[in-house]
C-alpha positions in Angstrom: -17.1 -2.4 -24.5 -14.6 -2.0 -21.6 -12.1 -4.2 -23.3 -12.7 -2.5 -26.7 -11.9 0.9 -25.1 -8.7 -0.6 -23.6 -7.6 -2.1 -26.9 -8.2 1.1 -28.7 -6.0 3.0 -26.2 -3.3 0.3 -26.5 -3.5 0.2 -30.3 -3.2 4.0 -30.5 -0.2 4.0 -28.2 1.4 1.2 -30.2 0.9 3.0 -33.6 2.1 6.3 -32.2 5.4 4.7 -30.9 5.8 2.2 -33.8 5.2 -0.8 -31.5 3.1 -3.9 -31.9 0.1 -4.5 -29.7 0.1 -7.7 -27.7 -2.7 -9.2 -25.6 -1.7 -11.7 -22.9 -4.5 -14.1 -22.1 -5.0 -17.5 -20.4 -6.4 -20.7 -21.6 -8.2 -22.2 -19.9 -9.7 -19.2 -18.1 -8.4 -18.9 -14.5 -11.9 -19.3 -13.1 -12.4 -22.6 -14.9 -9.3 -23.9 -13.1 -9.8 -22.3 -9.7 -13.6 -22.6 -9.6 -14.0 -20.1 -6.7 -17.0 -18.3 -8.2 -20.0 -20.6 -8.2 -22.0 -18.7 -10.9 -19.1 -18.3 -13.3 -19.4 -19.2 -17.0 -17.6 -18.0 -20.1 -19.1 -15.2 -22.0 -17.3 -16.2 -25.2 -15.5 -19.4 -26.1 -11.7 -19.1 -26.4 -12.0 -19.3 -30.2 -14.5 -16.4 -30.1 -12.1 -14.4 -27.9 -9.3 -14.9 -30.4 -11.6 -13.7 -33.2 -12.5 -10.6 -31.2 -8.8 -9.8 -30.7 -8.4 -9.9 -34.5 -11.5 -7.8 -35.0 -10.1 -5.2 -32.5 -6.8 -5.0 -34.4 -4.5 -6.7 -31.9 -1.2 -7.6 -33.6 -0.2 -10.6 -31.4 -1.8 -12.7 -28.8 0.3 -14.5 -26.1 -1.6 -17.4 -24.6 -0.4 -18.7 -21.3 -1.6 -22.1 -20.2 -3.3 -21.7 -16.8 -3.2 -24.4 -14.2 -3.3 -24.8 -10.4 0.5 -24.8 -10.3 0.6 -21.6 -12.4 -1.9 -20.0 -10.0 0.7 -20.2 -7.2 3.0 -17.7 -8.8 3.3 -14.4 -7.0 2.6 -11.2 -8.9 6.3 -10.5 -9.3 7.1 -14.0 -10.4 4.3 -13.9 -13.0 5.7 -10.7 -14.6 9.4 -11.6 -14.4 9.0 -15.3 -15.6 6.1 -15.1 -17.9 5.9 -11.6 -19.3 9.2 -9.8 -19.3 11.3 -12.8 -20.2 9.0 -13.6 -23.2 7.9 -10.3 -24.5 9.8 -7.0 -25.2 7.4 -4.9 -23.1 7.3 -1.2 -23.6 3.9 -0.4 -21.9 1.2 -2.3 -20.1 -2.5 -1.4 -20.3 -5.0 -2.8 -17.9 -8.4 -2.2 -16.4 -8.9 -0.3 -13.2 -9.8 -3.4 -11.1 -7.3 -5.9 -12.6 -5.6 -8.2 -10.1 -3.0 -10.9 -10.8 -0.7 -13.3 -9.1 -1.3 -15.8 -6.3 -4.6 -15.0 -4.5 -5.0 -11.8 -6.7 -2.2 -10.1 -4.7 -1.1 -7.8 -7.5 -2.9 -4.7 -8.5 -2.1 -1.5 -10.4 0.1 -0.2 -7.6 2.1 -3.5 -7.6 2.4 -3.3 -11.4 3.7 0.3 -11.3 6.4 -0.7 -8.8 7.4 -3.7 -10.9 7.5 -1.8 -14.2 9.2 1.4 -12.7 12.5 -0.6 -12.4 12.3 -1.4 -16.1 11.1 2.0 -17.4 7.9 0.4 -18.7 4.8 2.6 -18.9 1.7 1.5 -17.1 -1.6 2.8 -18.3 -4.6 2.1 -16.1 -7.9 2.5 -18.1 -10.7 4.4 -16.4 -13.8 2.4 -15.7 -15.9 2.3 -18.8 -19.6 3.1 -18.5 -22.6 2.7 -20.8 -25.7 4.8 -19.8 -24.0 5.4 -16.4 -23.5 1.7 -15.7 -20.0 0.3 -15.2 -19.2 -2.3 -17.8 -17.9 -5.5 -16.2 -18.0 -9.2 -17.0 -19.9 -9.9 -13.8 -22.8 -7.7 -14.9 -22.8 -9.1 -18.4 -23.0 -12.6 -16.9 -25.9 -11.5 -14.8 -27.8 -10.2 -17.8 -27.0 -13.4 -19.8 -28.1 -15.6 -16.9 -31.4 -13.6 -16.9 -31.6 -14.1 -20.7 -31.4 -10.3 -21.1 -29.5 -10.2 -24.4 -30.3 -6.6 -25.1 -28.5 -5.2 -22.0 -25.7 -7.8 -22.3 -25.0 -6.9 -25.9 -25.2 -3.2 -25.1 -22.4 -3.7 -22.5 -20.5 -6.0 -24.7 -20.6 -3.7 -27.7 -21.3 -6.6 -30.1 -23.9 -9.4 -30.7 -23.7 -12.5 -28.6 -22.1 -15.4 -30.6 -24.3 -18.4 -31.3 -22.1 -21.5 -30.8 
């Protein structure tokens, strides 16, 4: 539900300003390449993620191929080379704990500095809670690993896909 809330904010902003909403995502998932979290697994397949973007009303999806080589880009390199040079960015929406760039060096403060020079709005979503619990993929994965579909689906805001 955290992503859904973020997408709703982004879509509202886009409609209000007559812009198109764009989600930037990676394929494969960075953790599949870096493998630095031993208990990591995908919650949804890439195809399911694309279906969810469509369901949430995202106008365009920009898929960046993720690799070891790509993971070495600094936060600034990533935005300059892979975002600003490819997309006409007017605003960037991201979650409160989002990190990017080599060794996760970039955070919301980094992004604000990068975007300030280009007059690009940065909107940091507040953490999203369900029944007082912060919605995050780590907790959803924990519930799924424990076969607790009820709590996982409650945090996800939709049913778990089968296959």
